[in-house]
Backbone as a ProteinNet text record, in pm:
[ID]
protein_1_A
[PRIMARY]
MLPNGGATTGVTDFNGDGRTDLADFLLFVNAFGGTDARFDLDGDGTVGLSDFLIFANAFGKN
[TERTIARY]
-3097.4	-3131.1	-3014.9	-3046.3	-2944.3	-2917.8	-2793.6	-2766.3	-2847	-2856.4	-2925.8	-3073.9	-3136.6	-3279	-3317	-3226.7	-3257	-3200	-3140.1	-3080.9	-2955.3	-2939.1	-2821.7	-2712.1	-2738.2	-2638.2	-2511.5	-2401.5	-2273.8	-2245.8	-2348.5	-2331.1	-2280.2	-2323.9	-2286.2	-2168.7	-2114.2	-1995.9	-1872.8	-1841.7	-1738.6	-1598	-1572.7	-1437.8	-1424.1	-1531.2	-1524.5	-1507.9	-1547.6	-1532.4	-1656.1	-1756	-1875.9	-1986.3	-1965.1	-2065.3	-2077.6	-2194.4	-2212.4	-2212	-2102	-2082.9	-2017.2	-1966.8	-1907.8	-1792.7	-1711.8	-1599.6	-1650.8	-1759.3	-1818.5	-1880.4	-1941.7	-2000.1	-1893.4	-1778.8	-1671.5	-1621.6	-1614.5	-1577.5	-1684.3	-1810.1	-1921	-1920.8	-1903	-1901.4	-1792	-1678.5	-1567.9	-1602.6	-1684.8	-1722.4	-1844.6	-1916.1	-2041	-2017.5	-2103.3	-2092.1	-2006.7	-1942.5	-1855.7	-1924.8	-1843.2	-1896.7	-1840.2	-1778.6	-1721	-1832.2	-1828.2	-1934.4	-1952.7	-1848.5	-1862.5	-1963.4	-1979.3	-2067	-2197	-2209.1	-2329.7	-2431.1	-2498.6	-2584.8	-2711	-2754.2	-2874.7	-2843.9	-2715.8	-2674.6	-2705.7	-2722.6	-2756	-2633.5	-2515.2	-2392.9	-2328.8	-2399.2	-2342.5	-2376.3	-2294.2	-2317.4	-2389.9	-2517.2	-2598.7	-2694.8	-2799.5	-2895.3	-2961.4	-3002.7	-3069.5	-2974	-2846.4	-2747.1	-2732.5	-2733.8	-2725.8	-2844.6	-2963.6	-3082.3	-3073	-3020.4	-2998.6	-2897.1	-2788.2	-2684.9	-2742.3	-2815.1	-2870.9	-2964.6	-3039	-3129.9	-3053.3	-2934.2	-2854.1	-2763.9	-2745.8	-2650.7	-2682.9	-2583.5	-2596.7	-2670.9	-2714.8	-2795	-2715.2	-2596.4	-2520.1	-2385.5
3072.3	2967.7	2951.9	2951.3	2933.7	2786.3	2754.1	2616.8	2584.5	2460.9	2417	2453.8	2453.4	2481.2	2621.2	2716.7	2854.8	2899.6	2809.9	2848.5	2931.1	3037.1	3122.4	3090.5	3001	2966.8	2916.5	2981.3	2942.4	3004	3024.8	3080	3223.8	3297.4	3438.1	3460	3353.3	3362.2	3353.8	3463.9	3465.9	3441.9	3478.9	3460.5	3333.7	3256.6	3126.4	3126.3	3235.1	3238.8	3190.7	3141.3	3088.1	3188.7	3312.2	3417.5	3500.5	3558.6	3658.8	3792.9	3865.5	3986.6	4096.3	4198	4313.2	4273.6	4180	4136.4	4080.9	4004.6	3950.6	4062.5	4158.5	4272.3	4348.2	4370.3	4442.7	4365.6	4235	4153.4	4164	4159.5	4168.7	4303.6	4410.8	4545.1	4555.5	4497.5	4500.8	4426.7	4323.2	4242.8	4297.8	4391.3	4442.4	4501.3	4463.5	4510.8	4421.5	4323.4	4232.8	4102.2	4004.3	3874.4	3757.7	3785	3678.6	3586.5	3462	3366.1	3344.4	3365.8	3348	3445	3560.2	3664.4	3676.7	3600.8	3601.3	3505.6	3550.4	3464.2	3419.4	3494.4	3454.7	3383.1	3371.2	3294.7	3357.1	3489.9	3553.2	3601	3577.5	3613.3	3743.5	3823.3	3948	3964.3	4041.4	4070.7	4204.6	4199.9	4320.3	4331.2	4408.2	4438.6	4313.9	4222.3	4103.3	4020.8	4019.2	3950.4	4021.7	4153.5	4230.1	4198.9	4189.3	4160.6	4022.7	3926.5	3793	3801.8	3873.7	3890.4	3960.9	4069.2	4146.4	4061.1	3973.2	3884.9	3788.7	3749.8	3654.7	3723	3853.1	3925	3904.7	3858.5	3840.7	3715.6	3633	3516.2	3388.6	3379.9	3255.8	3284.5
10696.7	10791.6	10889	11013.9	11116.6	11142.4	11178.4	11220.8	11346.3	11382.1	11504	11503.3	11387.7	11380.9	11423.3	11408.3	11442.5	11575.3	11650.4	11778.3	11754.4	11831.3	11814.7	11915.3	12009	12109.5	12042.3	12069.1	12011.6	11876.1	11796.1	11662	11669.2	11768.5	11781.5	11876.3	11929.7	12015.2	11925.2	11859.4	11756.6	11810.9	11935.3	11989.6	12073.1	12086.2	12151	12301.4	12368.4	12514.3	12589.2	12516.1	12579.8	12602.4	12559.8	12578.5	12451.6	12432.2	12327.4	12398.6	12384	12462.7	12379.8	12447.3	12379.7	12287.8	12329.9	12245.5	12112.5	12117.2	11994.6	11910.8	11977.9	11906.8	11828.8	11890.4	11822	11699.6	11709.7	11593.7	11484.9	11526.9	11431.9	11359.8	11435.1	11375.6	11269.8	11297.9	11202.7	11073.5	11084.3	10967.4	10893.9	10956.1	10899.7	10760.4	10667.6	10530.1	10442.4	10502.8	10428.2	10393.6	10362.3	10320.3	10400.9	10514.7	10597.2	10647.1	10606	10637.6	10788	10867.4	11013.3	11072.5	11010.3	11062.7	10983.6	10876.9	10792.7	10853.9	10956	11036.8	10965.4	10865.4	10792.7	10661.8	10628.9	10512.1	10377.9	10373.2	10245.4	10167.9	10220.9	10149.9	10193.1	10271.6	10322.1	10470.1	10538	10679.3	10685.3	10719.2	10715.8	10832.7	10811	10917.2	10974.5	10890.3	10943.5	11029.7	10993.7	11076.8	11211.3	11207.5	11332.1	11422.5	11365.7	11446.6	11511.3	11438.7	11495.7	11609.2	11584.1	11686.6	11809.7	11788.3	11899.6	11984.6	11921.1	11994.4	12085.1	12044.3	12122.4	12225	12211.9	12297.2	12445.1	12519.1	12663.1	12706.8	12612.8	12649.3	12669.1	12615	12633.5	12691.9
[MASK]
++++++++++++++++++++++++++++++++++++++++++++++++++++++++++++++

């Protein structure tokens, strides 16, 4: 479950610059396969494919 009732705005802006962009993608890729809660967008305990799909949906939108 995503915070804000499923909205990804801000949730995927890992570096806090106000956008979900390449810099955030590089941070996400580094966390992929791990358990860092900041990147576990679906809350299942691991950073995996479903988290990537959530991230990809938000990419470039905020």
